[in-house]
C-alpha positions in Angstrom: 60.7 98.3 143.0 58.1 96.7 140.7 60.6 94.2 139.5 61.6 93.1 143.0 57.9 92.7 144.0 57.2 90.6 140.9 60.2 88.3 141.5 59.3 88.0 145.2 55.8 87.1 144.4 56.8 84.5 141.8 59.3 82.9 144.2 56.8 82.9 147.1 53.9 81.5 145.1 55.7 79.0 142.9 58.3 77.6 145.3 55.8 75.3 147.0 53.1 74.9 144.4 53.7 72.0 141.9 54.5 74.3 139.0 58.3 74.7 139.3 59.5 78.0 140.8 62.8 77.8 138.9 60.9 77.3 135.6 58.6 80.3 136.3 61.5 82.5 137.4 63.4 81.6 134.2 60.3 82.3 132.1 59.6 85.7 133.8 63.2 86.7 133.3 63.2 85.7 129.6 59.8 87.2 128.8 60.2 90.4 130.8 63.8 91.0 129.9 65.3 91.0 133.4 69.0 91.2 132.6 70.3 92.7 135.8 72.7 90.7 138.0 70.3 89.7 140.7 72.3 86.8 142.2 72.3 88.3 145.7 68.6 89.0 145.5 67.9 85.5 144.3 69.7 84.1 147.3 67.7 86.4 149.6 64.4 85.2 148.1 65.3 81.6 148.5 66.2 82.3 152.2 62.8 84.0 152.7 60.9 81.0 151.4 63.1 78.7 153.5 62.0 80.6 156.6 58.4 80.1 155.4 58.9 76.3 155.4 60.5 76.4 158.8 57.7 78.4 160.3 55.0 76.1 158.8 56.6 72.9 160.0 58.4 74.1 163.2 56.6 71.6 165.4 57.6 68.7 163.1 61.1 69.9 162.9 61.4 70.3 166.6 60.1 66.8 167.3 62.2 65.1 164.7 65.4 66.9 165.9 64.6 66.0 169.5 64.0 62.3 168.7 67.0 62.1 166.4 69.5 63.6 168.7 67.9 61.8 171.7 68.3 58.5 169.8 72.1 58.6 170.2 71.8 58.5 174.0 69.1 55.9 174.5 68.1 52.4 173.3 64.4 53.5 173.1 64.3 55.3 169.8 61.2 57.2 168.8 59.7 57.7 165.4 61.8 60.9 164.8 64.9 58.8 164.8 64.1 56.8 161.7 62.4 59.8 160.1 65.5 61.9 160.7 67.6 59.3 158.9 65.2 59.2 156.0 65.5 62.9 155.6 69.3 62.7 155.7 69.3 59.8 153.1 67.0 61.6 150.8 69.0 64.9 151.1 72.3 63.1 150.3 70.9 61.6 147.2 69.3 64.9 146.1 72.6 66.7 146.6 74.6 64.1 144.6 72.2 64.3 141.7 71.9 68.1 141.9 75.7 68.7 141.9 76.1 66.3 139.0 73.5 68.3 137.0 74.7 71.8 138.1 76.3 72.9 134.8 73.4 71.4 132.8 70.9 73.3 135.0 72.7 76.6 134.5 72.6 76.3 130.7 69.1 74.9 130.6 67.7 77.8 132.7 68.4 80.1 129.7 66.6 77.9 127.2 62.9 78.5 126.6 62.6 75.0 125.0 64.2 73.2 128.0 62.1 75.0 130.6 59.0 74.3 128.5 59.7 70.6 128.2 60.4 70.5 131.9 56.9 72.0 132.6 55.3 69.5 130.2 57.1 66.6 132.0 55.8 68.0 135.3 52.3 68.2 134.0 52.3 64.6 132.7 53.5 63.4 136.1 50.9 65.3 138.0 48.1 64.1 135.8 49.2 60.5 136.2 49.3 60.8 140.0 45.6 59.7 140.5 46.4 56.6 138.3 49.6 55.3 139.7 48.9 56.2 143.4 46.1 53.7 143.5 48.6 50.8 143.3 50.7 51.7 146.3 53.9 49.7 147.0 53.8 50.1 150.8 57.6 50.3 150.8 59.9 50.7 153.8 60.8 54.3 154.9 64.4 53.6 153.7 63.2 52.8 150.2 60.8 55.7 150.2 63.7 58.0 151.2 65.8 56.8 148.3 63.0 57.1 145.7 61.9 60.5 146.9 65.5 61.7 147.1 66.0 60.7 143.4 62.8 62.5 142.4 63.8 65.7 144.2 67.2 65.5 142.6 65.8 65.3 139.1 63.6 68.3 140.0 66.7 70.6 140.0 66.1 70.8 136.2 64.3 74.0 135.4 60.6 73.5 134.7 60.5 70.3 136.8 58.5 70.8 140.0 60.3 69.7 143.2 57.1 69.4 145.3 55.2 67.8 142.4 57.9 65.1 141.8 58.6 64.4 145.5 54.9 64.1 146.5 54.1 62.0 143.5 57.0 59.6 144.2 56.0 59.4 147.9 52.4 58.4 146.9 53.8 55.9 144.4 56.0 54.3 147.1 53.1 53.9 149.5 52.8 57.1 151.6 49.4 58.5 152.4 48.7 61.9 150.8 49.2 63.9 154.0 52.4 62.1 154.9 53.7 62.5 151.3 53.1 66.3 151.6 54.8 66.4 155.0 57.9 64.4 153.9 58.2 66.3 150.7 58.5 69.7 152.4 60.6 68.5 155.3 63.2 67.2 152.9 63.0 70.5 151.0 64.6 72.3 154.0 68.1 70.8 153.6 67.7 71.0 149.8 66.9 74.7 149.8 69.5 75.4 152.5 72.2 73.5 150.6 71.4 75.2 147.3 71.4 78.6 148.9 74.7 78.0 150.6 76.2 76.9 147.3 75.0 80.1 145.6 76.5 82.1 148.5 79.9 80.4 148.1 79.8 80.8 144.4 78.9 84.5 144.8 81.7 85.1 147.3 84.3 83.1 145.3 83.5 85.1 142.2 84.3 88.3 144.1 81.1 89.9 142.8 79.8 93.1 144.4 76.6 92.4 146.3 73.8 94.1 144.4 70.4 94.3 145.9 67.8 96.2 143.8 65.5 99.0 145.2 62.8 97.6 147.4 64.7 94.3 148.1 63.3 94.2 151.6 59.7 94.3 150.3 60.5 91.7 147.7 61.8 89.3 150.4 58.7 90.1 152.6 56.4 89.3 149.7 58.3 86.0 149.1 58.0 85.0 152.7 54.3 85.9 153.2 53.2 84.4 149.9 55.4 81.4 150.7 53.4 80.7 153.9 50.1 81.3 152.1 51.0 79.0 149.2 52.0 76.2 151.7 48.6 76.5 153.4 46.9 76.5 150.0 48.9 73.5 148.8 48.1 71.6 152.0 44.4 72.2 151.4 44.6 71.0 147.8 46.6 68.0 148.8 44.1 67.0 151.5 41.2 67.5 149.1 43.0 65.4 146.5 42.9 68.2 143.9 46.5 69.3 143.7 47.2 67.1 140.6 45.0 69.4 138.5 48.1 71.7 138.4 49.2 69.3 135.8 46.9 70.8 133.2 48.3 74.3 134.0 51.9 73.0 133.6 51.0 71.4 130.2 49.6 74.7 129.0 52.5 76.8 130.2 55.1 74.3 129.0 53.4 74.0 125.5 53.3 77.8 125.1 57.0 78.1 126.0 58.0 75.3 123.6 56.0 76.8 120.7 57.6 80.2 121.3 61.0 78.6 121.7 60.5 76.9 118.3 59.4 80.2 116.8 56.0 78.9 115.8 54.5 82.0 117.3 55.7 85.0 119.3 54.2 87.1 122.1 
């Protein structure tokens, strides 16, 4: 029960903050000795945080879907038409990169050193955001979609933050801070959904017995509730221009993981 609540809390809090949820889950499993087969539970937690994103952005999702589907039947195309295509383009690029790195990611998730270096990389990117976001490129939405899709694809590596990389790239390409936040999390929906479906297919293909630990319902509820809360918290930080300070946190966590991985000191 305690284990499921801890994993649910880590997933809910870290999925949307720029600290890498995959990196934190890997670190928690390594440090706390979580060795059970929790594939089904992991899938459930990701679905819970996916619902949190949909709830948070349901108005944007509805408008974009209405404009995009409506664009096929009229010559007067609204903003959601081009925005919808931008999300599709970014998602295709992310999927291509993510699938090509899949085997690497699976091995890297078990390496304390790799996760640590991923967190350090995230920290450096976040701390540099205030510097490179001043010289915006004001690129087209098409170019922004390509660049952010690449950034999100790279973030499949454990320790590399999806939200941190995609928001930073959006800023670099010329998006305003609020729009970079919005675009980052809208393109996370197909990314999370696709990754979840892949895990489901892998799970079913392997013929594994679905194992859900005691208290799995509460773990999923915690992931959902904290997911919504962390989205609201992240939005406030982004609007205040303070979210990049998470870079220092990532540097500290990453450095500790690397030092432990190298055997310089042990907990």
